[in-house]
C-alpha positions, 0 to 999 in steps of 0.5 A: 500500499503506497503512502499516497493511498494512506494520505488520501484516505486519511485526508478523506476521514478528516473531511468527513469529521468536519463536514459530517454535520452536527453529529460529526461536529459533536463527535469531534468535539467530544474527542477534542475535549477529552484529548485536550484535557490529556494534552494539557496535563501532559504539557504540564508534566513536561514543564515541571522540570523547568519549573522546579529548576527555576525555583531552585535557581532563584532559591540559590541566587538569594542564599545567604545564611552560612555557618562559618567558624570565622566571619569575614572582616567588615568592609565597604562591600559587606552586609550582615544578614540575620535570619528572622524566619518564622511560622504562622499557623501552618505556613513558613515565613522566610524572613531576613534582617539586613544591616548594610555596612557600606555603600557597596553592600549587596542587595538581595534579589527582589528589592531595589534598596535596603529597608531602614530600621522599622521598614519592611519589604514583603511578598505580595502574598504576605502583604495580602495576608497581613491586610486580611483579617486572618493576618491580625495576629501576624501583624503583631509580630511583624510591626514594621512599616511596609515600604514595598513588595519583593519582586518575582526574582526574589521569591520561589513562588507567587504564594511564598510568604517572605519579608526583608526588614531593617536591622541594627546592632547585628554585629554583636550576635554573630555567636548565635549561628543565624547571623552572618556577614556576606559580600554577595548573595548566592550559594557559594557551595552548592551541594554535589549530592545526588539523589539516593537510589531509592528516592530516585526510584520513587521519583520514576515510579511516581511520574509513571503512575501519574502519567499512565492514566493520562495516557489511557484517557487519551487512547479512550477519548480518540475512540468516542463516537466509535459505534455510530462511526462504524455504522456510518462507515458501512455506507462507504462500503456500498460506494465501493471502498474496501475494508482497509480503506474504511479503517483508514478513513476511520483513522483519519477521523480519529486523527482530526479529533486529536489534532483539534485536541492538540489545539484545545490542550494548548489552550487548556495548558495556557489557561492552567499556566495563568491560573498556576500563579494564583493557586498553591497546592500542598504549599507548592506554587510556581510563576506562570513564566516557569512553566515552560515545557521542554521543546523536544517533549513538547514536539513529542506530545504533538507527534505522538498524540495524533499517531496514537489516535490513528494506531488506536483506531486501527487496532480497535477495528481489527475485529470489526467486520464492516460490510455494505449492509452493516457492521457485524458488531451487534452479534456476540463477539468471540470470547477474548483470549487470556494468554497474551493479556497475562504476558504484560503484567508478567513481563513487568514483573520480569523487567523489575525482577533483576533489581530485587534486593538492591537497596541503597548499597548496591548502586543505582536502579536501571531507569529503563527497566523501572519505566518498562516494568511499572508501565507493562504492569499498569497497562496489564490492568487495561489489557486484563479488565475487558477479559475480566468484565466479559467473563463475569458478566457472561455468568450474570443472569437473574435479577430485576428489570434494571439489572437485566437491562444493564447485564444485557447491555454489558454482555453486548458491549463489555469492551466499551464498559471496560474502556470507560473505567480503564483510567480509574483502575490504572490510577488506583493500581498505581496509587495503591502501589505507591502507598505501600512503597512510601510506607515501606521506605518512610522508616528510612526518611521519617525518623521519630524524635525524642521530644516528649509531647506530653511534657512540652509542645514548644521550646524557646532558646533564649540568648545570653543578652536577654535576661532569662527571668524576664523572658520566662515571665513574659512567656508565662503570662501569654495566653495559651501557655499553662506551663513554663520550664526554665533551664540554663546551661554552662560548665564546670572545670578545674582551671579558668582556661582550657581545663582538661577536666570539666562537666556540664552544668544545668541551672534551674529551680527545684521544679525545673531540675526535677525535669532533668534529674531524680532529686532526693530533696531540693531547695534553693542553694542546693547542688547535685551530681548526676550519676549514671550518664556515660559522658559525665563520669567526672562529676562526682570526683570533680565537684567536691564541697569546698573545692574552687572550680571555674564556671562558664555560662556556656557549653564549654569553657572556651566560649565564655570567660570563667567565674570562680565558684567554690563548691558549697557543702552538702552536694547531693547525688541525683539520678538521671532523667531525660529532659522534655527534649529527650536529652539526658543531662549529666554533670552538675545540677544547681539551683540559682542560689548556689552559684555566682549571680554573674553566672546565672545572669549571663547563662544562655537558656532554654525554656520548655512550653506546655500549651493549653490545647483549648487555645487554638492560636496558642503557638502563634501567641508564643511566637509573638511573645518571643519576637517581643522578647528577641527578634532573632528568636524563633520558637521550635514547635515539637513534632513526633517525627522529622522527615528528609527534605527530598522525601518530603518534596517527592511526597508533596509532588505526588499529592499535587500530581495526584490531584491533577490526575484525579480531576482529569479522571473525573472529567474523563469519566463524565465525558465518557458517560455522556458520550455513551448516553448520546450513543443510546439516545434513540434506544432510551427514547424507544424504551420510554415510548414503550412504557419503561419507567425512568426509574428503571432506566436510571438504575440500569445506567448506575448498574452499568457503571457499578459493575465494571468499576467494582471489577476494575477496582478489585483487579487494580487492587491486585495489580497494585499490591503486586507492584508494591510488593516488587517495589519494596523487594527492589529496595530490600524493605520488609513489606506489610499491606496497609489495608486501611490505605488500600481501602481508602484508595479504592474507596476514593476511585469508587467515590469519583465514579459514583459522583460522575454517575450522579452527575450524568443523571440530569442529561440522562433524564433529558434524553429519556423522552419520546421525541428523541426518536425524531431524526433528520 
């Protein structure tokens, strides 16, 4: 067959698509909308790498906080920067305090001048928050006057909450670790560490799992209106077209719908691209200018989608006999064969099997085999589902009238029913596998903290330039605070400078010391030595009554000038106990009355805070108080676990992608359902004209959705569990099935399908009218 014949027949199909009257245009529009939604999501996916790269570049360009042993000297081109980041409810605020030391001090990206003391530049999102009613509590903390907004080049995303404010006296605060002197912005020491193999595998699987339902939906969308199209092709046989020519013409019609779908998809993508600047999903936001699909990938989508439309149409018509007097499809088709359908998931397992047991210690996974294996397993769902639906509905028989109508329809067109739920079945299978994978590897990236949330929920570190007593009193008076535990720290050594033997010193009143040790009795003026702590064995031998020692109000004798101290009489032994943060304190426990006033006044401290759970904004009220005490103090909120940042980013990306795919699946099911109803308009009108109740027909449509969806979810659960087990074996992790998660994933899939069915009832009721029998 020559290329000319293919071109002519495909062109003829394109002409039929656009000159077929209202019905032809309706078919093209349905296909174009379906394909367009899929194309838009594909373009969005190809744009994600560029968006993430742009975010990373802007983040790197504004980096300034560096932990160094020695600060650079003051110069005409230096700037002191202090981190004053904070948290408001669940949102992180990036804050920097700036103090230029010369006329050539570097400006951070996004602002055109340095804010003076009492002035503040804010991001547009933070400005909107501060001006809203919800931002009243935050406005008390950020009391500076807003004099400008931060430009896009100084933000990682449009929804980021960030601010710059003027500072003074920061040169005295270098010891805290959050203040540094710089002469330029930018990450001078970018990390060269790559992503570890397990996280890379997780990223690949996430992309495949999210894109596979999109591909399935596009393949389904190009077959909209297939039954009417096939009947129309029979007329071409009457005027002399052979079987292959009619198939090529049908492929041309599908090509036309896919081509229009590319245009629709581009428009949808551009609309979504602009909307992205106003939406933040799971704290992730991007500027529209960042969403630029890679040219090569965009060209691949533009070529692959119409080509797939042609191939899918030819594949779908391989078992359809188009004759001059009709289409032999209404007769019972031959039973589907199972053997070749099983080869797909088995091939997927075979592709992944060589990598079983690798984990993090055996090198990188083979990217090609991972993509091929996961894809084959998920495609296996689409291959097996038609066989499963056909095998089950063939054995369904007795029941009510609505049940019989639904079962008979499924027996005649089980392939169409399976096609409609393929996308959601693939999505659920992938979601179950990812849920198992995330749960299995989370232990390596989610570590439990030792922080005792029953004893405290927040912690404030007070620098030595702030009176600890005043800070504790202000925090104790804060609304929502029910308990305050104040501890300060230092060290005790045998010499004033560079002692060979020294032990840790913990200072607090009796109630506070009981949080870190088991005391026999206590009153102000007592001193205790803690026994049983591995790294503090010197305490009982070093701290003896009447001995002259040297106390430094810091963690080491080399940090602060030491103060002479004569150990009082009556030093008592004490047992060990972890403090609220989970640290076991050793050495010396002392009440304030037992130490020189100079030591007590200069010691840096930590305040553990117990909150009242009845006060909703207790954490933010504590942060406001801490900001008044010292702007550089950022209270820490305790959590039960901490996650590795890369793992957290992948998890966030999965949630964002899953949200988009779920919306696509819901829309695709609705479009498929409407297309099926449009195909059956005359049949429904005939049944209504003969007296069939609308309630019976509505129930039959519901059964036609429920049966294939139920079978699809059962199949997808099996495939998802299989894929999850294989992935965990690949990473050398033990596995267990989280049945609650499996049921949740299948429940979400079923819920989406049932919601779509309910939304299709109004069009169904409009179609169930006798006047639907009229035709032109």
